[in-house]
C-alpha positions as CSV (number, residue, x, y, z in Angstrom):
1,X,113.2,96.7,80.3
2,X,111.4,98.6,77.6
3,X,113.3,101.6,76.3
4,X,111.4,104.2,74.2
5,X,111.4,107.9,73.4
6,X,108.7,108.3,76.0
7,X,110.8,106.9,78.8
8,X,112.0,103.6,80.3
9,X,109.6,101.0,81.7
10,X,110.9,98.0,83.8
11,X,108.7,94.9,84.3
12,X,109.4,92.5,87.1
13,X,108.1,89.0,87.7
14,X,111.1,87.8,89.7
15,X,110.7,87.4,93.5
16,X,114.2,88.4,94.3
17,X,114.0,91.6,92.4
18,X,110.5,92.4,93.7
19,X,111.7,91.8,97.3
20,X,114.4,94.4,96.9
21,X,112.2,97.0,95.3
22,X,109.4,96.7,97.9
23,X,111.8,96.7,100.8
24,X,113.4,100.0,99.9
25,X,110.7,102.6,100.1
26,X,112.8,105.7,99.4
27,X,114.9,104.1,96.7
28,X,111.8,102.9,94.8
29,X,108.9,105.2,95.7
30,X,105.4,105.2,94.3
31,X,104.8,107.2,91.1
32,X,102.1,109.2,92.7
33,X,100.5,110.3,89.4
34,X,99.4,106.7,88.9
35,X,97.3,107.0,92.1
36,X,95.4,110.2,91.3
37,X,92.3,108.2,90.8
38,X,92.1,107.8,94.6
39,X,92.7,111.5,95.3
40,X,89.3,112.8,94.4
41,X,88.2,113.6,98.0
42,X,91.7,114.5,99.4
43,X,95.2,113.2,99.9
44,X,95.5,109.9,101.8
45,X,97.7,107.1,102.9
46,X,97.8,105.6,99.4
47,X,98.5,108.7,97.4
48,X,101.3,110.2,99.5
49,X,105.0,109.5,100.0
50,X,107.8,110.4,102.4
51,X,107.0,112.2,105.6
52,X,103.5,113.0,104.6
53,X,102.8,109.3,104.1
54,X,104.2,108.5,107.5
55,X,101.8,110.9,109.1
56,X,98.8,109.3,107.4
57,X,99.9,105.8,108.2
58,X,100.5,106.6,111.9
59,X,97.1,108.1,112.2
60,X,95.4,105.1,110.6
61,X,97.3,102.2,111.9
62,X,96.0,102.1,115.5
63,X,92.6,101.0,114.2
64,X,94.1,97.9,112.6
65,X,94.6,95.5,115.5
66,X,93.5,92.1,116.7
67,X,90.8,93.4,118.9
68,X,89.1,95.1,116.0
69,X,89.8,92.1,113.8
70,X,87.6,90.1,116.2
71,X,84.8,92.7,115.7
72,X,85.2,92.4,111.9
73,X,85.0,88.6,112.2
74,X,81.7,88.8,114.2
75,X,80.2,91.4,111.8
76,X,81.3,89.4,108.7
77,X,79.5,86.4,110.1
78,X,76.4,88.5,110.8
79,X,76.3,90.1,107.3
80,X,76.9,86.7,105.6
81,X,73.8,85.4,107.3
82,X,71.9,88.4,106.0
83,X,73.1,87.7,102.4
84,X,72.1,84.0,102.8
85,X,68.6,85.1,103.9
86,X,68.3,87.3,100.8
87,X,69.4,84.4,98.6
88,X,66.9,82.1,100.1
89,X,64.0,84.5,99.9
90,X,64.5,86.4,96.7
91,X,66.0,83.9,94.3
92,X,62.7,83.0,92.7
93,X,63.6,80.0,90.6
94,X,66.5,79.2,93.0
95,X,69.1,80.5,90.6
96,X,71.2,83.4,91.9
97,X,72.3,85.6,89.0
98,X,73.9,88.6,90.7
99,X,76.4,87.3,93.2
100,X,79.0,90.1,92.6
101,X,76.3,92.7,93.4
102,X,75.4,90.9,96.6
103,X,79.0,90.4,97.8
104,X,79.7,94.1,97.1
105,X,76.8,94.9,99.3
106,X,78.0,92.5,101.9
107,X,81.5,94.0,102.1
108,X,80.1,97.6,102.1
109,X,77.9,96.7,105.0
110,X,80.9,95.3,107.0
111,X,83.3,98.2,106.4
112,X,80.5,100.8,106.9
113,X,79.5,99.3,110.3
114,X,83.0,98.4,111.7
115,X,84.9,101.3,110.1
116,X,82.4,104.1,110.3
117,X,79.7,103.1,112.7
118,X,77.1,103.1,109.9
119,X,74.7,100.2,110.0
120,X,73.2,99.2,106.7
121,X,70.3,96.8,106.1
122,X,69.5,93.8,103.9
123,X,66.0,93.5,102.4
124,X,63.5,92.7,105.2
125,X,65.8,93.9,108.1
126,X,64.8,96.6,110.4
127,X,66.9,99.1,112.4
128,X,67.4,98.0,116.0
129,X,66.2,100.6,118.4
130,X,69.6,101.0,120.1
131,X,71.3,101.7,116.8
132,X,72.4,105.3,116.2
133,X,70.3,108.0,114.4
134,X,73.1,108.0,111.8
135,X,72.2,104.4,110.9
136,X,68.6,105.6,110.4
137,X,69.7,108.3,108.0
138,X,72.1,106.2,106.0
139,X,69.8,103.1,105.9
140,X,66.5,104.9,105.3
141,X,64.4,103.9,102.3
142,X,63.5,107.6,102.0
143,X,66.3,109.9,100.8
144,X,67.7,112.1,103.5
145,X,67.3,115.9,103.0
146,X,70.0,117.2,100.6
147,X,70.5,113.9,98.8
148,X,69.3,112.4,95.5
149,X,70.9,109.0,96.1
150,X,71.0,106.6,99.0
151,X,74.3,106.0,100.7
152,X,74.7,102.5,99.2
153,X,73.6,103.6,95.7
154,X,76.0,106.6,95.7
155,X,78.9,104.4,96.8
156,X,78.3,101.7,94.2
157,X,77.6,104.2,91.4
158,X,80.8,106.1,92.3
159,X,83.0,103.1,92.1
160,X,81.4,101.8,88.9
161,X,81.8,105.2,87.2
162,X,85.0,106.5,88.8
163,X,86.6,107.2,85.4
164,X,84.0,109.9,84.8
165,X,84.8,111.5,88.1
166,X,88.5,111.6,87.1
167,X,87.6,113.2,83.8
168,X,85.5,115.9,85.6
169,X,87.4,119.2,85.7
170,X,88.9,120.0,89.1
171,X,87.2,123.4,89.2
172,X,83.8,121.7,88.9
173,X,84.6,119.2,91.7
174,X,85.7,122.1,93.9
175,X,82.6,124.2,93.0
176,X,80.2,121.6,94.4
177,X,81.1,122.7,97.9
178,X,79.4,126.0,97.3
179,X,76.3,124.9,95.4
180,X,72.8,124.5,96.8
181,X,70.9,121.3,96.2
182,X,68.9,122.9,93.4
183,X,72.0,124.4,91.7
184,X,73.8,121.0,91.9
185,X,70.8,119.2,90.4
186,X,70.7,121.6,87.5
187,X,74.4,121.4,86.9
188,X,74.4,117.6,86.9
189,X,71.5,117.6,84.4
190,X,73.6,119.6,81.9
191,X,76.5,117.2,81.8
192,X,76.8,115.8,78.3
193,X,76.9,112.0,79.0
194,X,74.6,109.8,81.1
195,X,77.7,108.1,82.7
196,X,79.1,111.5,83.5
197,X,75.9,112.6,85.1
198,X,75.5,109.5,87.2
199,X,79.2,109.6,88.3
200,X,79.1,113.3,89.3
201,X,75.7,112.9,91.1
202,X,77.2,110.0,93.1
203,X,80.3,112.0,93.8
204,X,78.2,114.8,95.2
205,X,76.0,112.5,97.2
206,X,78.7,110.3,98.8
207,X,80.8,113.3,99.5
208,X,77.9,114.9,101.3
209,X,77.3,111.7,103.4
210,X,80.9,111.7,104.4
211,X,80.8,115.4,105.4
212,X,77.7,114.7,107.5
213,X,79.4,111.8,109.2
214,X,82.6,113.9,109.6
215,X,80.6,116.7,111.3
216,X,79.1,114.2,113.8
217,X,82.6,112.8,114.6
218,X,84.0,116.3,115.2
219,X,81.3,116.9,117.8
220,X,82.1,113.5,119.4
221,X,85.8,114.3,119.4
222,X,85.3,117.8,120.9
223,X,83.2,116.2,123.7
224,X,85.9,113.5,124.2
225,X,83.6,110.7,123.2
226,X,84.9,107.5,121.8
227,X,82.8,105.2,119.6
228,X,83.0,101.4,120.1
229,X,84.7,99.3,117.4
230,X,87.2,100.2,114.8
231,X,85.8,103.6,114.0
232,X,88.2,104.7,111.2
233,X,86.5,108.1,110.7
234,X,86.5,108.8,114.5
235,X,90.2,108.0,114.7
236,X,91.0,110.3,111.8
237,X,88.9,113.1,113.3
238,X,90.4,112.7,116.8
239,X,93.9,112.9,115.4
240,X,93.1,116.5,114.6
241,X,90.1,117.8,116.5
242,X,90.6,115.9,119.7
243,X,94.1,117.2,120.2
244,X,93.2,120.6,119.0
245,X,90.5,120.9,121.6
246,X,93.0,120.2,124.3
247,X,95.4,122.7,122.7
248,X,92.6,125.3,122.3
249,X,92.7,125.2,118.5
250,X,89.7,125.5,116.2
251,X,90.7,124.1,112.8
252,X,92.8,121.1,111.8
253,X,93.8,122.9,108.7
254,X,95.9,125.3,110.8
255,X,97.5,122.7,113.1
256,X,101.0,122.9,111.7
257,X,101.0,126.7,111.7
258,X,99.8,126.7,115.3
259,X,102.8,124.7,116.4
260,X,101.2,121.5,117.6
261,X,103.6,118.7,118.3
262,X,102.8,116.7,115.2
263,X,101.5,117.9,111.8
264,X,97.8,116.8,111.8
265,X,95.5,115.8,108.9
266,X,93.5,118.5,107.2
267,X,89.8,118.1,106.7
268,X,90.3,117.0,103.1
269,X,92.9,114.5,104.2
270,X,90.4,113.0,106.6
271,X,87.8,112.6,103.8
272,X,90.4,111.3,101.4
273,X,91.5,108.6,103.8
274,X,87.9,107.7,104.6
275,X,87.3,107.2,100.8
276,X,90.3,104.9,100.3
277,X,89.5,102.9,103.4
278,X,86.0,102.3,101.9
279,X,87.5,101.3,98.5
280,X,90.2,99.1,100.0
281,X,87.9,97.5,102.5
282,X,85.0,97.1,100.1
283,X,85.7,96.5,96.5
284,X,88.9,94.5,96.8
285,X,87.4,92.1,99.3
286,X,84.2,91.8,97.3
287,X,86.1,90.8,94.2
288,X,88.1,88.2,96.1
289,X,85.0,86.7,97.7
290,X,83.1,86.7,94.4
291,X,85.9,84.9,92.5
292,X,86.4,82.4,95.5
293,X,82.7,81.5,95.4
294,X,82.7,81.0,91.6
295,X,85.8,78.9,91.7
296,X,84.5,76.7,94.5
297,X,81.3,76.1,92.5
298,X,83.4,75.3,89.5
299,X,85.7,73.0,91.4
300,X,83.5,70.6,93.5
301,X,86.5,68.6,94.9
302,X,87.9,71.8,96.5
303,X,84.5,72.8,97.8
304,X,84.0,69.4,99.5
305,X,87.4,69.6,101.2
306,X,86.5,73.2,102.4
307,X,83.1,72.0,103.8
308,X,84.8,69.1,105.6
309,X,87.2,71.4,107.4
310,X,84.6,73.9,108.3
311,X,82.5,71.1,109.9
312,X,85.6,69.9,111.8
313,X,86.1,73.4,113.3
314,X,82.5,74.5,114.0
315,X,80.4,71.4,113.8
316,X,76.8,72.6,113.9
317,X,77.4,75.6,116.2
318,X,75.7,78.7,114.9
319,X,77.9,81.6,113.7
320,X,76.8,83.7,116.7
321,X,78.8,81.4,119.0
322,X,82.0,81.4,117.0
323,X,85.1,82.8,118.8
324,X,87.7,84.7,116.8
325,X,90.6,84.0,119.1
326,X,89.8,80.3,119.3
327,X,89.1,79.7,115.6
328,X,91.0,82.1,113.4
329,X,94.3,80.2,113.4
330,X,92.6,77.0,112.4
331,X,90.7,78.7,109.6
332,X,93.8,80.5,108.2
333,X,96.0,77.5,108.6
334,X,94.0,74.9,106.8
335,X,91.7,74.5,103.7
336,X,89.8,77.8,104.3
337,X,93.0,79.7,104.3
338,X,94.2,77.8,101.3
339,X,91.2,78.8,99.4
340,X,91.8,82.4,100.2
341,X,95.5,82.3,99.4
342,X,94.9,80.5,96.1
343,X,92.2,82.9,95.0
344,X,94.5,85.8,95.7
345,X,97.3,84.1,93.9
346,X,95.3,83.4,90.7
347,X,93.1,86.5,90.6
348,X,94.8,89.3,92.8
349,X,92.6,92.4,93.1
350,X,95.5,94.5,91.8
351,X,97.4,92.9,88.9
352,X,100.3,95.4,88.6
353,X,101.9,97.4,91.4
354,X,103.5,100.7,90.0
355,X,106.9,101.8,91.3
356,X,109.5,104.2,90.2
357,X,113.3,104.3,90.5
358,X,114.2,107.3,92.7
359,X,114.7,110.4,90.5
360,X,117.7,111.3,92.7
361,X,120.1,108.6,91.5
362,X,120.4,105.2,89.8
363,X,119.7,102.1,91.9
364,X,121.3,98.7,91.9
365,X,119.5,95.4,92.5
366,X,121.0,91.9,92.5
367,X,119.3,88.9,90.8
368,X,120.9,85.5,90.8
369,X,124.1,86.9,92.0
370,X,124.3,89.5,89.2
371,X,124.1,93.3,89.7
372,X,121.8,95.4,87.6
373,X,121.8,99.2,87.5
374,X,118.3,100.7,87.1
375,X,118.3,104.3,85.8
376,X,117.0,107.1,87.9
377,X,113.4,108.0,87.2
378,X,112.5,104.8,85.3
379,X,109.0,103.5,85.8
380,X,108.5,100.0,87.2
381,X,105.7,97.5,87.0
382,X,105.6,94.7,89.5
383,X,103.8,92.0,87.5
384,X,101.7,90.4,90.3
385,X,99.9,88.0,88.0
386,X,103.1,86.9,86.3
387,X,104.9,86.4,89.6
388,X,102.0,84.5,91.1
389,X,102.1,82.0,88.1
390,X,105.9,81.7,87.8
391,X,106.7,78.0,88.0
392,X,110.0,78.8,89.7
393,X,108.2,79.5,92.9
394,X,105.1,77.3,93.1
395,X,104.4,73.6,93.7
396,X,102.5,72.4,90.7
397,X,101.4,69.4,88.7
398,X,100.2,68.9,85.1
399,X,96.9,70.6,84.6
400,X,93.7,68.6,84.6
401,X,91.8,71.4,82.9
402,X,94.1,72.3,80.0
403,X,97.0,70.7,78.2
404,X,99.5,72.8,80.1
405,X,102.6,71.2,81.7
406,X,101.7,72.8,85.0
407,X,98.5,73.9,86.7
408,X,99.5,77.4,87.8
409,X,96.7,78.9,85.7
410,X,94.2,76.7,87.5
411,X,92.4,77.2,90.8
412,X,93.8,74.4,93.1
413,X,93.9,75.5,96.8
414,X,95.3,72.0,97.7
415,X,98.8,73.2,96.5
416,X,98.9,75.3,99.7
417,X,98.6,72.3,101.9
418,X,102.1,71.3,100.8
419,X,104.3,72.3,103.8
420,X,107.5,72.9,102.0
421,X,108.7,74.8,98.9
422,X,109.7,73.3,95.6
423,X,113.3,73.2,96.8
424,X,112.3,71.5,100.1
425,X,112.6,74.6,102.2
426,X,110.3,77.3,103.6
427,X,111.0,81.0,103.0
428,X,109.8,83.8,105.2
429,X,112.3,86.7,104.7
430,X,112.5,89.9,106.7
431,X,112.3,93.6,106.1
432,X,115.6,95.3,105.3
433,X,117.0,96.9,108.5
434,X,117.0,100.3,106.9
435,X,113.2,100.1,106.5
436,X,112.2,98.5,109.8
437,X,109.9,101.3,110.8
438,X,106.9,100.4,113.0
439,X,103.8,102.1,111.8
440,X,101.5,99.8,113.7
441,X,98.8,97.5,112.4
442,X,99.1,93.8,111.8
443,X,102.8,92.9,111.0
444,X,102.5,89.2,110.5
445,X,102.9,87.2,107.3
446,X,100.4,87.2,104.4
447,X,100.1,83.4,104.7
448,X,99.8,81.0,107.6
449,X,102.8,79.2,108.9
450,X,100.9,75.9,108.6
451,X,100.5,76.2,104.9
452,X,103.0,76.4,102.0
453,X,105.1,79.6,102.5
454,X,106.1,81.1,99.2
455,X,109.5,82.6,98.6
456,X,109.3,86.2,99.8
457,X,108.5,88.4,96.8
458,X,106.7,85.7,94.8
459,X,103.3,86.3,96.6
460,X,102.3,89.9,96.8
461,X,98.5,90.3,96.7
462,X,98.9,93.0,99.4
463,X,102.2,94.3,98.0
464,X,105.2,93.9,100.4
465,X,107.6,95.9,102.6
466,X,106.7,99.2,104.3
467,X,104.1,100.1,101.8
468,X,102.2,96.8,102.1
469,X,98.4,96.9,102.6
470,X,97.6,98.1,106.1
471,X,94.3,96.2,106.2
472,X,95.5,92.8,104.9
473,X,94.7,90.9,108.1
474,X,91.2,92.5,108.2
475,X,90.6,91.4,104.6
476,X,91.7,87.9,105.4
477,X,89.4,87.7,108.4
478,X,86.4,88.9,106.4
479,X,86.8,86.4,103.6
480,X,87.4,83.3,105.8
481,X,84.4,84.3,108.0
482,X,82.0,84.7,105.1
483,X,83.2,81.4,103.5
484,X,82.7,79.6,106.8
485,X,79.1,80.8,107.2
486,X,78.1,79.9,103.7
487,X,79.7,76.5,103.4
488,X,78.9,75.3,107.0
489,X,75.3,74.5,105.9
490,X,75.2,75.0,102.2
491,X,76.8,74.0,98.9
492,X,77.2,76.3,95.8
493,X,76.5,74.8,92.4
494,X,76.8,76.3,89.0
495,X,73.3,76.8,87.5
496,X,72.6,74.8,84.3
497,X,69.4,76.7,83.3
498,X,71.0,77.6,79.9
499,X,71.1,73.9,78.9
500,X,68.5,72.0,80.9
501,X,65.4,72.6,83.0
502,X,65.0,71.2,86.5
503,X,62.8,68.4,85.2
504,X,65.4,67.5,82.6
505,X,68.1,67.3,85.3
506,X,65.8,65.2,87.5
507,X,65.5,62.6,84.8
508,X,69.2,62.4,84.0
509,X,71.6,59.7,85.1
510,X,75.0,60.4,86.6
511,X,76.9,60.4,83.4
512,X,74.5,62.8,81.8
513,X,74.7,65.1,84.8
514,X,78.5,65.0,84.7
515,X,78.5,66.0,81.1
516,X,76.0,68.8,81.7
517,X,78.0,70.2,84.6
518,X,81.2,70.2,82.6
519,X,79.5,72.5,80.1
520,X,78.7,74.8,83.0
521,X,82.3,74.6,84.2
522,X,83.7,75.4,80.8
523,X,81.4,78.4,80.5
524,X,82.3,79.6,84.1
525,X,86.0,79.4,83.4
526,X,85.6,81.3,80.2
527,X,83.7,84.0,82.0
528,X,86.3,84.3,84.8
529,X,89.1,84.6,82.2
530,X,87.2,87.6,80.8
531,X,87.8,89.7,84.0
532,X,89.1,93.2,83.5
533,X,90.6,95.9,85.7
534,X,89.0,99.2,86.5
535,X,90.1,99.9,90.1
536,X,90.4,96.2,90.8
537,X,90.2,93.0,88.8
538,X,86.6,91.9,88.4
539,X,83.7,90.9,86.2
540,X,82.7,94.4,85.2
541,X,79.8,95.5,83.0
542,X,79.6,93.6,79.8
543,X,81.5,90.5,81.0
544,X,78.4,88.7,82.3
545,X,77.8,87.1,85.6
546,X,78.0,83.4,86.5
547,X,74.6,82.1,87.8
548,X,74.7,79.7,90.7
549,X,72.4,77.9,93.1
550,X,72.6,77.7,96.8
551,X,71.8,74.2,97.9
552,X,71.4,72.8,101.4
553,X,74.2,70.2,102.1
554,X,73.0,66.8,101.2
555,X,70.6,68.0,98.4
556,X,73.2,68.7,95.7
557,X,72.4,67.7,92.2
558,X,75.9,67.7,90.9
559,X,78.7,68.2,93.4
560,X,78.7,64.7,94.8
561,X,79.3,63.1,91.4
562,X,81.6,65.7,89.7
563,X,85.3,66.1,90.3
């Protein structure tokens, strides 16, 4: 607990304490001012509390179910094959230097198609005739009328420059609704900094794309149409406009005044939720996938175990034939799931979860049998990284990479194959009875029962309790599907171009190659440790990317001889 004239800040890296805080939503609410970054298009499920949050959650949760997870699995497999085709045809000297950019594109394609019905293309792909006209607009090489950026570019630019959007005055962000394209372009051109201009331009463009999609979904809702798939935007719109049509209403913003059974989401609420669903289903998963790929390239032993298991599950069957219902438990319950869990343990997308002690009264938590009173209004930080590396909760051994007494700072997915905790028992835990409210969505555990089950509260990559991530199962499905597609037929090796040419490597013996690869491993680990947080933890601009090579299985230059 840090006590200062500016207030009281409490830091937690104790599973028992975190468990109590996350289980009691009203006693320890979110400090909503910490989430204003995600409020730029409207209030949403992440930036609200109390009854307002319940309404957002209930509208969104029906989309997150096992039927839609199966669609996500199939789409993730298809998009992973698109990324592989790009890697094989555009890598030039065989070295892939922009993996994080490609996986960001991959996850954007998945969530856009499954969540919003917008199909996006990889280089060389063409729009299928049966695809919607909206796909043609969003995927077009030529900019649609009223836009100065493509859909993909505007989304990527917005996320990369979000801090500038936050700093943009509210009156200016409101004013863009009334500006013509020419006026908007002139206004953007007069902003003082290049980053600010790019950020505001992307804000305008992406907001306009969402409004166009919103208008299309309103028409569908008023006709009573239902799109196939997850269709997050359609569900949001139908929650207001579909019911209003039956009730004879004309605007969702007046639903509560008109006496409808449930308060409905306003238009800005719908756009706000669409934005956070894109962020949550896009950037966080992309960061996890990127780090998992880099760690597997850096740790050949783990990659070989992963490939062996994928082969045992799928053999040589093409991804188009894979069955979600048949295969998902095997994937999540073995080495593929262990890789996902370990990556989320060591590099969680969100490194600190903000909470606050209720301003109404003090709260008491119990740790190791002792009661502690937490003062009303105190700010809290659930230290995700610290908890995930707390030796009290995790099976470990002396590190082979450093001189540390334990390897909890190392990527070692094999630790999850241990089927019991450090004290010989498994821990699952349950939600406190006072908070057992069903808001729909996937309600299972964050880890498979076949793997090591951490003490409840010690593993919180998706938070925990009632405010845990609604789309956690969806994220898990995406990652294991993409990993399976890549490593079924290929290996990923660190590129050594910085130290040796291909001819140099070809002339080297095994010992020389091992020494060379260790240099690449050391550099990769150093780069990974330089990750920083903007919205999520990642290798942002200035950190540098880790170059790799995609190699058909059996043609590896290093992996078969390096541990």
